[in-house]
DSSP file (Angstrom, degrees, kcal/mol; ACC not computed):
  #  RESIDUE AA STRUCTURE BP1 BP2  ACC     N-H-->O    O-->H-N    N-H-->O    O-->H-N    TCO  KAPPA ALPHA  PHI   PSI    X-CA   Y-CA   Z-CA
    1    1 A M     >        0   0    0      0, 0.0     4,-2.0     0, 0.0     5,-0.2   0.000 360.0 360.0 360.0 129.6   90.3   95.2  123.7
    2    2 A A  H  >  +     0   0    0      1,-0.2     4,-2.3     2,-0.2     5,-0.2   0.876 360.0  54.4 -61.9 -39.3   92.1   92.2  122.4
    3    3 A L  H  > S+     0   0    0      1,-0.2     4,-3.0     2,-0.2     5,-0.2   0.934 109.0  46.7 -63.8 -45.4   88.8   90.4  121.7
    4    4 A L  H  > S+     0   0    0      1,-0.2     4,-1.7     2,-0.2    -1,-0.2   0.866 110.6  53.5 -66.0 -34.8   87.4   93.2  119.5
    5    5 A D  H  < S+     0   0    0     -4,-2.0     4,-0.4     2,-0.2    -1,-0.2   0.929 113.0  44.2 -62.4 -44.1   90.7   93.4  117.7
    6    6 A L  H >< S+     0   0    0     -4,-2.3     3,-1.4     1,-0.2    -2,-0.2   0.950 115.0  46.6 -65.3 -49.6   90.6   89.7  116.9
    7    7 A L  H 3< S+     0   0    0     -4,-3.0     6,-0.7     1,-0.3    -1,-0.2   0.751 105.8  61.5 -67.3 -23.5   86.9   89.7  115.9
    8    8 A G  T 3< S+     0   0    0     -4,-1.7    -1,-0.3    -5,-0.2    -2,-0.2   0.582  82.0 105.3 -78.3 -10.1   87.4   92.7  113.7
    9    9 A R  S X  S-     0   0    0     -3,-1.4     3,-1.9    -4,-0.4     4,-0.5  -0.439  91.2 -80.7 -72.7 147.1   89.9   90.9  111.6
   10   10 A R  T 3  S-     0   0    0      1,-0.3    -1,-0.1     2,-0.1    -2,-0.1  -0.205 109.7  -3.2 -50.2 124.6   88.6   89.8  108.2
   11   11 A M  T 3> S+     0   0    0     -3,-0.1     4,-2.6    -4,-0.1    -1,-0.3   0.271  94.9 115.1  78.9  -6.0   86.6   86.6  108.3
   12   12 A C  H <> S+     0   0    0     -3,-1.9     4,-2.3     1,-0.2     5,-0.2   0.964  82.1  40.6 -60.6 -53.1   86.9   85.9  112.1
   13   13 A L  H  > S+     0   0    0     -6,-0.7     4,-2.6    -4,-0.5    -1,-0.2   0.888 114.4  54.2 -62.5 -37.8   83.3   86.3  112.9
   14   14 A R  H  > S+     0   0    0      2,-0.2     4,-2.5     1,-0.2    -1,-0.2   0.910 108.2  49.0 -63.1 -42.0   82.2   84.5  109.8
   15   15 A I  H  X S+     0   0    0     -4,-2.6     4,-1.4     2,-0.2    -2,-0.2   0.938 112.7  47.2 -63.2 -47.1   84.4   81.5  110.7
   16   16 A L  H  < S+     0   0    0     -4,-2.3     4,-0.3    -5,-0.2     3,-0.2   0.911 112.0  51.8 -59.9 -41.5   83.0   81.4  114.2
   17   17 A W  H >< S+     0   0    0     -4,-2.6     3,-1.3     1,-0.2     4,-0.3   0.910 107.7  50.7 -62.5 -43.6   79.5   81.7  112.8
   18   18 A E  H 3< S+     0   0    0     -4,-2.5     3,-0.4     1,-0.3     4,-0.3   0.773 111.4  49.2 -67.3 -25.3   79.9   78.8  110.4
   19   19 A L  T 3< S+     0   0    0     -4,-1.4    43,-0.6    -3,-0.2    -1,-0.3   0.417  82.4  98.8 -91.4   1.5   81.2   76.6  113.2
   20   20 A R  S <  S+     0   0    0     -3,-1.3    -1,-0.2    -4,-0.3    -2,-0.1   0.808  97.8  20.0 -62.1 -31.3   78.2   77.5  115.5
   21   21 A D  S    S+     0   0    0     -3,-0.4     2,-0.3    -4,-0.3    -1,-0.2   0.489 125.3  26.4-117.1  -6.3   76.2   74.3  114.7
   22   22 A S        -     0   0    0     -4,-0.3     2,-0.5    -3,-0.1    40,-0.2  -0.967  68.2-110.4-154.8 166.2   78.8   71.9  113.3
   23   23 A C        -     0   0    0     -2,-0.3     2,-0.4    38,-0.1    38,-0.2  -0.887  41.2-169.2 -98.5 129.1   82.3   70.6  113.0
   24   24 A L  B     -A   60   0A   0     36,-2.2    36,-3.4    -2,-0.5     2,-0.1  -0.956  19.8-128.5-127.8 141.2   83.8   71.3  109.6
   25   25 A R     >  -     0   0    0     -2,-0.4     4,-2.8    34,-0.3     5,-0.3  -0.371  43.7 -95.0 -74.8 165.3   86.9   70.2  107.8
   26   26 A F  H  > S+     0   0    0      1,-0.2     4,-2.7     2,-0.2     5,-0.2   0.899 122.8  44.1 -52.7 -52.0   89.1   72.8  106.2
   27   27 A R  H  > S+     0   0    0      1,-0.2     4,-2.3     2,-0.2    -1,-0.2   0.892 114.3  49.6 -65.7 -38.8   87.7   72.7  102.7
   28   28 A A  H  > S+     0   0    0      2,-0.2     4,-2.6     1,-0.2    -1,-0.2   0.900 113.1  47.4 -65.6 -39.5   84.1   72.6  103.9
   29   29 A L  H  X S+     0   0    0     -4,-2.8     4,-2.8     2,-0.2    -2,-0.2   0.892 109.7  53.4 -67.7 -39.3   84.7   75.6  106.2
   30   30 A Q  H  X>S+     0   0    0     -4,-2.7     5,-1.6    -5,-0.3     4,-0.8   0.922 112.5  44.5 -59.7 -44.6   86.4   77.4  103.3
   31   31 A T  H  <5S+     0   0    0     -4,-2.3     3,-0.5     2,-0.2    -2,-0.2   0.931 114.7  47.9 -65.6 -46.5   83.4   76.9  101.2
   32   32 A A  H  <5S+     0   0    0     -4,-2.6    -2,-0.2     1,-0.2    -1,-0.2   0.897 116.6  42.6 -62.7 -41.1   80.9   77.8  103.9
   33   33 A A  H  <5S-     0   0    0     -4,-2.8    -1,-0.2    -5,-0.2    -2,-0.2   0.570 102.3-134.9 -83.2  -8.9   82.8   81.0  104.8
   34   34 A E  T  <5 +     0   0    0     -4,-0.8     2,-0.3    -3,-0.5    -3,-0.2   0.949  60.4 124.0  53.3  55.6   83.4   81.9  101.2
   35   35 A T      < -     0   0    0     -5,-1.6    -1,-0.2    -6,-0.1    -2,-0.1  -0.812  63.2 -96.6-135.2 175.0   87.1   82.7  101.7
   36   36 A N     >  -     0   0    0     -2,-0.3     4,-2.4    -3,-0.1     5,-0.2  -0.589  34.9-111.9 -95.0 160.4   90.4   81.7  100.3
   37   37 A P  H  > S+     0   0    0      0, 0.0     4,-2.6     0, 0.0     5,-0.2   0.823 112.8  55.5 -63.2 -32.5   92.7   79.2  102.0
   38   38 A A  H  > S+     0   0    0      2,-0.2     4,-2.1     1,-0.2     5,-0.2   0.941 111.9  42.0 -66.3 -46.7   95.4   81.7  103.0
   39   39 A V  H  > S+     0   0    0      2,-0.2     4,-2.8     1,-0.2     5,-0.2   0.929 116.1  50.0 -65.4 -44.6   93.0   83.9  104.9
   40   40 A L  H  X S+     0   0    0     -4,-2.4     4,-2.8     1,-0.2     5,-0.2   0.929 110.9  48.7 -60.9 -45.8   91.2   80.9  106.5
   41   41 A N  H  X S+     0   0    0     -4,-2.6     4,-1.8    -5,-0.2    -1,-0.2   0.911 113.1  47.7 -60.7 -43.6   94.5   79.3  107.6
   42   42 A S  H  X S+     0   0    0     -4,-2.1     4,-1.8    -5,-0.2    -2,-0.2   0.937 114.5  45.2 -63.3 -47.9   95.7   82.5  109.1
   43   43 A R  H  X S+     0   0    0     -4,-2.8     4,-2.9     1,-0.2     5,-0.2   0.880 109.9  54.4 -67.6 -37.8   92.4   83.2  111.0
   44   44 A L  H  X S+     0   0    0     -4,-2.8     4,-2.5    -5,-0.2    -1,-0.2   0.903 107.1  52.3 -62.2 -39.1   92.1   79.6  112.2
   45   45 A G  H  X S+     0   0    0     -4,-1.8     4,-2.2    -5,-0.2    -1,-0.2   0.914 112.3  45.0 -60.4 -43.3   95.6   79.9  113.7
   46   46 A E  H  X S+     0   0    0     -4,-1.8     4,-1.7     2,-0.2    -2,-0.2   0.901 114.0  48.6 -68.0 -41.2   94.6   83.1  115.5
   47   47 A L  H  <>S+     0   0    0     -4,-2.9     5,-2.8     2,-0.2     6,-1.2   0.847 112.0  49.4 -69.9 -33.3   91.3   81.6  116.7
   48   48 A K  H ><5S+     0   0    0     -4,-2.5     3,-1.6    -5,-0.2    -2,-0.2   0.919 109.7  51.4 -68.4 -43.2   93.1   78.5  117.9
   49   49 A A  H 3<5S+     0   0    0     -4,-2.2    -2,-0.2     1,-0.3    -1,-0.2   0.831 109.3  51.0 -61.7 -31.8   95.6   80.6  119.8
   50   50 A A  T 3<5S-     0   0    0     -4,-1.7    -1,-0.3    -5,-0.1    -2,-0.2   0.429 114.6-122.2 -83.9   0.1   92.7   82.5  121.4
   51   51 A M  T < 5S+     0   0    0     -3,-1.6    14,-0.4     2,-0.2    15,-0.3   0.828  83.1 113.7  61.1  36.0   91.2   79.1  122.4
   52   52 A L  S   <S+     0   0    0     -5,-2.8    11,-2.0     1,-0.2     2,-0.3   0.647  77.0  33.2-102.2 -23.7   88.0   79.8  120.5
   53   53 A V  E     -B   62   0A   0     -6,-1.2     2,-0.3     9,-0.3    -1,-0.2  -0.968  66.6-170.2-133.0 146.4   88.4   77.1  117.9
   54   54 A E  E     -B   61   0A   0      7,-2.9     7,-2.4    -2,-0.3     2,-0.6  -0.965  21.2-127.5-135.2 155.2   90.0   73.6  118.1
   55   55 A L  E     +B   60   0A   0     -2,-0.3     5,-0.2     5,-0.2     2,-0.2  -0.906  33.3 173.9-102.9 122.7   91.0   71.0  115.5
   56   56 A T  E >   -B   59   0A   0      3,-3.0     3,-0.5    -2,-0.6     0, 0.0  -0.576  51.4 -90.8-114.1-179.4   89.7   67.5  116.2
   57   57 A A  T 3  S+     0   0    0      1,-0.2     3,-0.1    -2,-0.2    -2,-0.0   0.789 128.9  49.4 -62.6 -27.1   89.8   64.3  114.2
   58   58 A E  T 3  S-     0   0    0      1,-0.3     2,-0.3   -33,-0.0    -1,-0.2   0.673 122.9 -94.2 -86.6 -18.7   86.4   65.3  112.7
   59   59 A G  E <   - B   0  56A   0     -3,-0.5    -3,-3.0   -34,-0.1    -1,-0.3  -0.942  65.9 -19.6 138.9-161.5   87.5   68.9  111.8
   60   60 A Y  E     +AB  24  55A   0    -36,-3.4   -36,-2.2    -2,-0.3     2,-0.3  -0.619  61.8 164.5 -85.0 140.7   87.4   72.3  113.2
   61   61 A Q  E     - B   0  54A   0     -7,-2.4    -7,-2.9    -2,-0.3     2,-0.2  -0.973  39.9 -91.7-149.1 162.3   84.9   73.1  116.0
   62   62 A L  E     - B   0  53A   0    -43,-0.6    -9,-0.3    -2,-0.3     2,-0.1  -0.487  37.0-134.2 -72.7 145.0   84.2   75.8  118.6
   63   63 A T     >  -     0   0    0    -11,-2.0     4,-2.5    -2,-0.2     5,-0.2  -0.302  37.8 -91.4 -81.9 178.4   85.7   75.3  122.0
   64   64 A A  H  > S+     0   0    0      1,-0.2     4,-2.0     2,-0.2     5,-0.1   0.905 132.8  49.8 -58.4 -40.7   83.6   75.8  125.2
   65   65 A Q  H  > S+     0   0    0    -14,-0.4     4,-2.2     2,-0.2    -1,-0.2   0.899 109.0  51.8 -64.6 -40.7   84.9   79.4  125.1
   66   66 A G  H  > S+     0   0    0    -15,-0.3     4,-2.3     1,-0.2    -2,-0.2   0.896 108.7  50.4 -62.7 -41.1   83.9   79.8  121.4
   67   67 A N  H  X S+     0   0    0     -4,-2.5     4,-1.9     2,-0.2    -1,-0.2   0.882 108.6  52.3 -64.5 -38.6   80.4   78.5  122.2
   68   68 A E  H  X S+     0   0    0     -4,-2.0     4,-1.2     2,-0.2    -2,-0.2   0.918 109.7  49.7 -61.8 -42.7   80.1   81.0  125.0
   69   69 A L  H >X S+     0   0    0     -4,-2.2     4,-1.5     1,-0.2     3,-0.6   0.918 107.9  52.4 -63.2 -44.4   81.1   83.8  122.6
   70   70 A I  H 3X S+     0   0    0     -4,-2.3     4,-2.1     1,-0.3    -1,-0.2   0.876 104.1  57.4 -61.1 -37.2   78.6   82.7  119.9
   71   71 A K  H 3< S+     0   0    0     -4,-1.9    -1,-0.3     1,-0.2    -2,-0.2   0.832 107.9  48.2 -62.1 -31.1   75.8   82.8  122.6
   72   72 A L  H << S+     0   0    0     -4,-1.2     4,-0.5    -3,-0.6    -1,-0.2   0.793 111.5  49.9 -76.7 -28.7   76.7   86.4  123.1
   73   73 A V  H >X S+     0   0    0     -4,-1.5     4,-2.0     1,-0.2     3,-0.6   0.788  93.0  76.2 -80.2 -29.1   76.7   87.1  119.4
   74   74 A L  H 3X S+     0   0    0     -4,-2.1     4,-2.3     1,-0.3     5,-0.2   0.877  92.0  51.7 -54.8 -44.3   73.3   85.5  118.7
   75   75 A P  H 3> S+     0   0    0      0, 0.0     4,-2.3     0, 0.0    -1,-0.3   0.876 109.0  51.9 -61.4 -33.7   71.3   88.5  120.2
   76   76 A M  H <> S+     0   0    0     -3,-0.6     4,-2.5    -4,-0.5    -2,-0.2   0.886 107.7  52.3 -67.4 -37.1   73.2   90.8  118.0
   77   77 A H  H  X S+     0   0    0     -4,-2.0     4,-2.2     2,-0.2    -1,-0.2   0.928 109.7  48.6 -62.1 -45.5   72.3   88.6  115.0
   78   78 A D  H  X S+     0   0    0     -4,-2.3     4,-2.1     1,-0.2    -2,-0.2   0.915 111.7  49.6 -60.2 -43.7   68.6   88.8  115.9
   79   79 A W  H  X S+     0   0    0     -4,-2.3     4,-2.7     1,-0.2    -2,-0.2   0.920 110.0  51.1 -60.9 -43.9   68.9   92.6  116.3
   80   80 A A  H  X S+     0   0    0     -4,-2.5     4,-2.7     1,-0.2    -1,-0.2   0.870 107.5  52.8 -64.2 -37.2   70.6   92.9  112.9
   81   81 A E  H  X S+     0   0    0     -4,-2.2     4,-1.9     2,-0.2    -1,-0.2   0.929 112.5  44.6 -63.0 -45.0   67.8   90.8  111.2
   82   82 A N  H  X S+     0   0    0     -4,-2.1     4,-2.2     2,-0.2    -2,-0.2   0.917 113.9  50.0 -64.7 -43.4   65.2   93.1  112.6
   83   83 A W  H  X S+     0   0    0     -4,-2.7     4,-2.6     1,-0.2     5,-0.3   0.917 108.6  52.9 -61.0 -45.1   67.2   96.2  111.7
   84   84 A S  H  X S+     0   0    0     -4,-2.7     4,-1.7     1,-0.2    -1,-0.2   0.901 109.0  48.9 -60.2 -41.8   67.6   94.9  108.2
   85   85 A R  H  X S+     0   0    0     -4,-1.9     4,-1.3     2,-0.2    -1,-0.2   0.910 111.5  50.4 -64.0 -41.1   63.9   94.4  107.7
   86   86 A K  H  X S+     0   0    0     -4,-2.2     4,-0.9     1,-0.2     3,-0.3   0.920 113.3  43.0 -65.2 -44.5   63.2   97.9  109.0
   87   87 A I  H  < S+     0   0    0     -4,-2.6    -1,-0.2     1,-0.2    -2,-0.2   0.779 110.3  57.9 -75.4 -23.0   65.6   99.7  106.7
   88   88 A G  H  < S+     0   0    0     -4,-1.7    -1,-0.2    -5,-0.3    -2,-0.2   0.787 104.3  52.7 -72.3 -27.0   64.5   97.5  103.8
   89   89 A D  H  <        0   0    0     -4,-1.3    -1,-0.2    -3,-0.3    -2,-0.2   0.730 360.0 360.0 -78.6 -23.2   60.9   98.8  104.3
   90   90 A D     <        0   0    0     -4,-0.9    -1,-0.2    -3,-0.1    -2,-0.2   0.467 360.0 360.0 -80.8 360.0   62.0  102.4  104.2
């Protein structure tokens, strides 16, 4: 699946996650995602080509498709939080 191949690339999910609530300029996104500029630039290019992220005058933000994807990822995030607490208790 093309989507899973894209999301499995280093930092793709993290970039989408950092853009879930706000529009960020390149340096702010780099800091938030804790990555280097080369990786960020490469992944942003791929995410823009996939029409999940767009560059506006204010910075990078999720497209409508990107927002739909994040809504699908949120339940997995909730599951992971619960799972983490359970394995931390054992």
